[in-house]
FIBATI-627251 format. One line per field, with one value per atom (N, C-alpha, C, CB): residue number from 1; residue in three letters; chain; atom name; z, x, y. Coordinates in Angstrom, 3 decimals. Last residue first. Glycine has a CB too. Example, Ala and Ser with C-alpha at 12.3 -4.5 7.8 and 13.67 -1.06 7.14 Angstrom:
BEGIN
pos: (2;2;2;2;1;1;1;1) $
code: (ser;ser;ser;ser;ala;ala;ala;ala) $
unit: (A;A;A;A;A;A;A;A) $
site: (N;CA;C;CB;N;CA;C;CB) $
z: (7.080;7.140;7.870;5.725;7.800;7.800;7.800;9.046) $
x: (12.850;13.670;12.900;14.084;13.190;12.300;13.200;11.308) $
y: (-2.250;-1.060;0.030;-0.598;-5.690;-4.500;-3.300;-4.473) $
***
This chain:
BEGIN
pos: (75;75;75;75;74;74;74;74;73;73;73;73;72;72;72;72;71;71;71;71;70;70;70;70;69;69;69;69;68;68;68;68;67;67;67;67;66;66;66;66;65;65;65;65;64;64;64;64;63;63;63;63;62;62;62;62;61;61;61;61;60;60;60;60;59;59;59;59;58;58;58;58;57;57;57;57;56;56;56;56;55;55;55;55;54;54;54;54;53;53;53;53;52;52;52;52;51;51;51;51;50;50;50;50;49;49;49;49;48;48;48;48;47;47;47;47;46;46;46;46;45;45;45;45;44;44;44;44;43;43;43;43;42;42;42;42;41;41;41;41;40;40;40;40;39;39;39;39;38;38;38;38;37;37;37;37;36;36;36;36;35;35;35;35;34;34;34;34;33;33;33;33;32;32;32;32;31;31;31;31;30;30;30;30;29;29;29;29;28;28;28;28;27;27;27;27;26;26;26;26;25;25;25;25;24;24;24;24;23;23;23;23;22;22;22;22;21;21;21;21;20;20;20;20;19;19;19;19;18;18;18;18;17;17;17;17;16;16;16;16;15;15;15;15;14;14;14;14;13;13;13;13;12;12;12;12;11;11;11;11;10;10;10;10;9;9;9;9;8;8;8;8;7;7;7;7;6;6;6;6;5;5;5;5;4;4;4;4;3;3;3;3;2;2;2;2;1;1;1;1) $
code: (ser;ser;ser;ser;lys;lys;lys;lys;pro;pro;pro;pro;glu;glu;glu;glu;phe;phe;phe;phe;asp;asp;asp;asp;ala;ala;ala;ala;pro;pro;pro;pro;arg;arg;arg;arg;arg;arg;arg;arg;gly;gly;gly;gly;ala;ala;ala;ala;ala;ala;ala;ala;gln;gln;gln;gln;arg;arg;arg;arg;ser;ser;ser;ser;leu;leu;leu;leu;met;met;met;met;trp;trp;trp;trp;gly;gly;gly;gly;pro;pro;pro;pro;tyr;tyr;tyr;tyr;glu;glu;glu;glu;pro;pro;pro;pro;ala;ala;ala;ala;leu;leu;leu;leu;ala;ala;ala;ala;ser;ser;ser;ser;val;val;val;val;asp;asp;asp;asp;asp;asp;asp;asp;leu;leu;leu;leu;arg;arg;arg;arg;lys;lys;lys;lys;ile;ile;ile;ile;glu;glu;glu;glu;asp;asp;asp;asp;ala;ala;ala;ala;asp;asp;asp;asp;leu;leu;leu;leu;lys;lys;lys;lys;leu;leu;leu;leu;lys;lys;lys;lys;val;val;val;val;ala;ala;ala;ala;ala;ala;ala;ala;leu;leu;leu;leu;asn;asn;asn;asn;gln;gln;gln;gln;asp;asp;asp;asp;leu;leu;leu;leu;gln;gln;gln;gln;asp;asp;asp;asp;val;val;val;val;arg;arg;arg;arg;lys;lys;lys;lys;ala;ala;ala;ala;gly;gly;gly;gly;ile;ile;ile;ile;ile;ile;ile;ile;val;val;val;val;thr;thr;thr;thr;thr;thr;thr;thr;val;val;val;val;phe;phe;phe;phe;pro;pro;pro;pro;lys;lys;lys;lys;ala;ala;ala;ala;leu;leu;leu;leu;ile;ile;ile;ile;tyr;tyr;tyr;tyr;ala;ala;ala;ala;leu;leu;leu;leu;ala;ala;ala;ala;met;met;met;met) $
unit: (A;A;A;A;A;A;A;A;A;A;A;A;A;A;A;A;A;A;A;A;A;A;A;A;A;A;A;A;A;A;A;A;A;A;A;A;A;A;A;A;A;A;A;A;A;A;A;A;A;A;A;A;A;A;A;A;A;A;A;A;A;A;A;A;A;A;A;A;A;A;A;A;A;A;A;A;A;A;A;A;A;A;A;A;A;A;A;A;A;A;A;A;A;A;A;A;A;A;A;A;A;A;A;A;A;A;A;A;A;A;A;A;A;A;A;A;A;A;A;A;A;A;A;A;A;A;A;A;A;A;A;A;A;A;A;A;A;A;A;A;A;A;A;A;A;A;A;A;A;A;A;A;A;A;A;A;A;A;A;A;A;A;A;A;A;A;A;A;A;A;A;A;A;A;A;A;A;A;A;A;A;A;A;A;A;A;A;A;A;A;A;A;A;A;A;A;A;A;A;A;A;A;A;A;A;A;A;A;A;A;A;A;A;A;A;A;A;A;A;A;A;A;A;A;A;A;A;A;A;A;A;A;A;A;A;A;A;A;A;A;A;A;A;A;A;A;A;A;A;A;A;A;A;A;A;A;A;A;A;A;A;A;A;A;A;A;A;A;A;A;A;A;A;A;A;A;A;A;A;A;A;A;A;A;A;A;A;A;A;A;A;A;A;A;A;A;A;A;A;A) $
site: (N;CA;C;CB;N;CA;C;CB;N;CA;C;CB;N;CA;C;CB;N;CA;C;CB;N;CA;C;CB;N;CA;C;CB;N;CA;C;CB;N;CA;C;CB;N;CA;C;CB;N;CA;C;CB;N;CA;C;CB;N;CA;C;CB;N;CA;C;CB;N;CA;C;CB;N;CA;C;CB;N;CA;C;CB;N;CA;C;CB;N;CA;C;CB;N;CA;C;CB;N;CA;C;CB;N;CA;C;CB;N;CA;C;CB;N;CA;C;CB;N;CA;C;CB;N;CA;C;CB;N;CA;C;CB;N;CA;C;CB;N;CA;C;CB;N;CA;C;CB;N;CA;C;CB;N;CA;C;CB;N;CA;C;CB;N;CA;C;CB;N;CA;C;CB;N;CA;C;CB;N;CA;C;CB;N;CA;C;CB;N;CA;C;CB;N;CA;C;CB;N;CA;C;CB;N;CA;C;CB;N;CA;C;CB;N;CA;C;CB;N;CA;C;CB;N;CA;C;CB;N;CA;C;CB;N;CA;C;CB;N;CA;C;CB;N;CA;C;CB;N;CA;C;CB;N;CA;C;CB;N;CA;C;CB;N;CA;C;CB;N;CA;C;CB;N;CA;C;CB;N;CA;C;CB;N;CA;C;CB;N;CA;C;CB;N;CA;C;CB;N;CA;C;CB;N;CA;C;CB;N;CA;C;CB;N;CA;C;CB;N;CA;C;CB;N;CA;C;CB;N;CA;C;CB;N;CA;C;CB;N;CA;C;CB;N;CA;C;CB;N;CA;C;CB;N;CA;C;CB;N;CA;C;CB;N;CA;C;CB;N;CA;C;CB) $
z: (-183.770;-184.207;-185.649;-183.984;-181.648;-182.867;-183.277;-184.028;-178.035;-179.283;-180.448;-179.154;-175.930;-176.569;-177.885;-176.798;-172.855;-174.190;-174.719;-174.166;-170.284;-171.206;-172.657;-171.153;-169.038;-168.692;-169.689;-167.295;-171.321;-170.365;-170.145;-170.841;-171.418;-172.067;-171.010;-173.025;-169.890;-170.123;-170.765;-168.809;-169.289;-170.590;-170.862;-170.727;-165.859;-166.943;-168.239;-166.579;-163.811;-164.736;-165.917;-164.010;-162.302;-162.990;-164.044;-161.991;-161.268;-162.161;-162.954;-161.353;-159.587;-160.751;-161.749;-160.313;-157.756;-158.512;-159.741;-157.627;-156.523;-157.434;-158.298;-156.644;-154.787;-155.931;-156.964;-155.479;-152.934;-153.684;-154.916;-152.803;-151.281;-152.700;-153.543;-152.930;-150.563;-151.224;-150.575;-151.145;-150.418;-149.859;-150.698;-148.400;-151.734;-151.734;-151.190;-153.149;-149.405;-150.619;-150.571;-150.770;-147.993;-147.862;-149.200;-146.786;-148.017;-148.541;-148.411;-150.019;-147.308;-146.258;-146.722;-145.085;-149.536;-148.981;-147.914;-148.390;-149.971;-150.975;-150.367;-152.093;-147.650;-148.010;-148.957;-148.663;-147.943;-146.812;-147.037;-145.514;-150.236;-150.256;-149.115;-150.164;-149.257;-150.365;-150.415;-151.713;-147.292;-146.895;-147.983;-146.601;-148.930;-147.914;-147.469;-146.698;-150.424;-151.095;-150.101;-151.800;-148.487;-149.236;-149.918;-150.284;-145.553;-146.717;-147.488;-147.635;-142.027;-143.276;-144.428;-143.233;-139.233;-140.257;-141.552;-140.478;-135.913;-137.223;-138.200;-137.135;-133.533;-134.218;-135.622;-133.404;-132.678;-132.928;-133.725;-131.596;-132.051;-133.310;-133.664;-133.216;-129.507;-130.577;-131.923;-130.673;-127.992;-128.001;-129.101;-126.645;-128.425;-128.859;-128.968;-127.896;-127.188;-128.621;-129.161;-128.873;-124.536;-125.255;-126.760;-124.793;-124.009;-123.973;-124.731;-122.518;-124.141;-125.087;-125.142;-124.695;-121.965;-123.310;-124.388;-123.499;-119.835;-120.149;-121.555;-119.115;-120.554;-120.063;-120.515;-120.561;-121.606;-120.301;-119.672;-120.434;-123.403;-123.131;-121.731;-123.268;-125.948;-124.799;-124.620;-124.960;-127.181;-127.147;-125.910;-127.163;-129.341;-128.045;-128.118;-127.661;-130.838;-130.958;-129.545;-131.750;-132.365;-131.237;-131.507;-129.919;-134.797;-133.805;-132.592;-133.366;-138.161;-136.847;-135.879;-136.921;-140.601;-139.888;-138.502;-140.702;-141.726;-141.268;-140.435;-142.457;-140.781;-141.373;-140.837;-141.072;-139.289;-140.533;-141.199;-141.502;-137.260;-136.927;-138.170;-136.061;-138.678;-138.202;-137.884;-136.953;-139.079;-140.219;-139.814;-140.765;-136.479;-137.308;-138.508;-137.779;-135.762;-135.074;-135.878;-133.668;-137.511;-137.570;-136.893;-136.907;-136.702;-137.995;-138.089;-139.101) $
x: (-25.637;-24.607;-24.778;-23.223;-28.488;-27.785;-26.796;-28.783;-28.336;-28.716;-27.884;-28.552;-29.391;-28.192;-28.601;-27.124;-30.868;-31.066;-29.741;-32.169;-30.935;-30.030;-30.176;-30.288;-32.852;-31.460;-30.518;-31.176;-35.461;-34.882;-33.397;-35.094;-36.844;-36.148;-35.544;-35.051;-40.026;-38.608;-37.946;-37.891;-42.576;-42.338;-40.896;-43.166;-42.247;-43.091;-42.777;-44.589;-40.921;-40.124;-40.936;-39.498;-42.918;-41.972;-41.179;-41.025;-44.131;-44.892;-43.957;-45.896;-42.190;-42.591;-43.370;-43.438;-42.096;-40.913;-41.283;-39.968;-44.593;-44.221;-43.020;-43.905;-44.688;-45.587;-45.202;-47.039;-42.637;-42.550;-43.430;-42.904;-42.602;-42.443;-42.415;-41.205;-45.923;-45.069;-43.695;-45.673;-46.655;-46.618;-45.718;-46.133;-48.867;-47.556;-47.646;-46.969;-51.081;-50.890;-49.513;-52.012;-50.297;-50.566;-50.362;-49.661;-51.834;-50.793;-51.224;-50.483;-53.690;-53.241;-52.156;-52.733;-54.160;-55.292;-54.852;-56.305;-51.590;-52.239;-53.337;-52.824;-51.160;-50.234;-50.910;-48.949;-53.252;-53.277;-52.322;-52.914;-52.324;-53.624;-53.742;-54.755;-49.900;-49.898;-51.214;-49.651;-50.870;-50.014;-49.994;-48.583;-52.246;-52.973;-52.162;-53.305;-50.116;-51.203;-51.991;-52.141;-48.523;-47.986;-49.088;-46.981;-50.568;-49.760;-49.377;-50.528;-50.281;-50.834;-49.944;-50.962;-50.977;-49.948;-50.620;-49.092;-51.654;-52.232;-51.120;-53.244;-50.315;-50.638;-51.186;-51.644;-50.204;-48.936;-49.172;-48.222;-52.781;-52.218;-50.908;-52.000;-53.342;-53.675;-53.116;-55.183;-52.875;-51.855;-52.103;-51.806;-55.305;-54.035;-52.953;-53.594;-57.113;-57.228;-55.928;-58.384;-56.198;-56.194;-56.271;-57.364;-56.757;-55.379;-55.256;-54.904;-59.535;-58.788;-57.324;-58.889;-60.072;-60.444;-59.738;-61.976;-59.201;-58.471;-58.812;-58.792;-59.214;-59.831;-59.015;-61.293;-57.678;-58.280;-58.806;-59.416;-54.642;-55.902;-56.376;-55.745;-52.328;-53.010;-54.347;-53.198;-49.006;-50.445;-51.027;-50.758;-46.422;-46.986;-48.492;-46.631;-44.116;-45.435;-45.931;-46.443;-40.871;-41.769;-43.089;-41.127;-39.676;-39.014;-39.880;-37.732;-40.223;-40.850;-40.192;-42.396;-39.220;-38.559;-39.155;-38.640;-40.871;-39.530;-38.834;-38.674;-44.226;-43.253;-41.855;-43.634;-45.902;-45.388;-44.336;-46.530;-46.823;-45.818;-45.198;-46.437;-48.785;-47.590;-46.476;-47.919;-50.595;-50.042;-48.756;-51.081;-51.277;-50.604;-49.942;-51.605;-52.613;-51.371;-50.590;-51.674;-54.801;-53.884;-52.554;-54.524;-56.109;-55.481;-54.469;-56.535) $
y: (-56.436;-55.486;-55.127;-56.050;-56.609;-57.053;-55.989;-57.344;-56.768;-56.101;-56.618;-54.579;-59.226;-58.696;-58.050;-59.815;-59.938;-59.382;-58.809;-58.284;-60.859;-61.546;-61.044;-63.052;-59.305;-59.073;-59.732;-59.584;-58.181;-59.121;-58.865;-60.546;-54.860;-55.968;-56.886;-55.444;-54.210;-53.921;-55.116;-53.552;-55.006;-54.406;-54.040;-53.208;-54.510;-55.007;-54.257;-54.858;-53.313;-54.102;-54.617;-55.258;-52.152;-51.279;-52.034;-50.638;-54.462;-53.579;-52.665;-52.733;-55.467;-56.263;-55.413;-57.470;-53.292;-53.693;-54.509;-54.490;-53.204;-52.125;-52.522;-50.848;-55.293;-55.340;-54.283;-55.140;-54.387;-55.634;-55.671;-56.770;-52.184;-51.943;-53.205;-51.179;-53.103;-52.131;-52.186;-50.697;-56.629;-55.282;-54.389;-55.311;-59.069;-58.421;-56.998;-58.407;-60.664;-59.871;-59.216;-58.794;-63.841;-62.412;-61.714;-61.784;-67.008;-66.119;-64.656;-66.458;-68.865;-67.949;-66.981;-68.736;-70.393;-69.658;-68.651;-70.630;-71.513;-70.658;-69.793;-71.513;-73.042;-71.953;-70.968;-72.519;-74.877;-73.946;-72.775;-74.676;-76.186;-75.519;-74.510;-76.551;-77.225;-76.257;-75.492;-76.970;-78.979;-77.861;-76.795;-78.350;-80.787;-80.018;-78.803;-80.906;-81.820;-81.107;-80.254;-82.102;-83.104;-81.954;-81.149;-82.431;-83.827;-84.190;-82.929;-85.181;-83.546;-83.025;-83.461;-81.474;-85.356;-85.140;-84.714;-86.424;-85.171;-84.875;-84.545;-83.708;-85.327;-86.588;-86.369;-87.378;-82.736;-83.426;-84.708;-83.748;-82.069;-81.552;-82.233;-80.045;-82.838;-83.776;-83.323;-83.945;-80.575;-81.620;-82.656;-82.309;-79.216;-78.635;-79.695;-77.538;-81.002;-80.697;-80.119;-79.714;-80.881;-82.160;-81.942;-83.040;-78.178;-78.663;-79.982;-78.836;-78.267;-77.435;-77.869;-75.944;-79.918;-80.375;-79.544;-80.297;-78.313;-79.544;-80.030;-80.642;-74.771;-76.003;-77.213;-76.120;-72.845;-72.569;-73.855;-71.537;-72.721;-73.402;-73.023;-74.947;-72.229;-71.661;-72.354;-70.141;-72.804;-73.049;-72.393;-74.567;-72.212;-71.842;-72.047;-70.358;-74.297;-73.681;-73.398;-74.606;-74.367;-74.570;-73.853;-74.065;-74.076;-74.920;-75.192;-74.283;-73.773;-73.620;-74.596;-73.862;-74.408;-73.321;-73.083;-72.050;-76.351;-76.726;-75.643;-77.060;-76.785;-75.865;-76.177;-74.389;-78.324;-78.910;-78.029;-79.157;-76.703;-77.714;-78.346;-78.796;-75.304;-74.600;-75.594;-73.750;-77.436;-76.696;-75.970;-75.683;-78.090;-79.095;-78.430;-80.177;-75.734;-76.101;-77.134;-76.646;-75.884;-74.737;-75.064;-73.501;-78.158;-78.163;-77.019;-78.057) $
***
């Protein structure tokens, strides 16, 4: 499933596999036949999402409570 998930990503052009035994190679190659639907891909995206790193998480925290960019003060 992991290989099928990676293969479903449009930005992935190739996948490197590794196998010691023929049965492992057969399992890796079978990933080409496994097609994940959009819901399965979204669920896998959600569960594998990384936590925001600094400074990304800090930028949204600093902007909290500030006026929106399209705010126009009354004259």
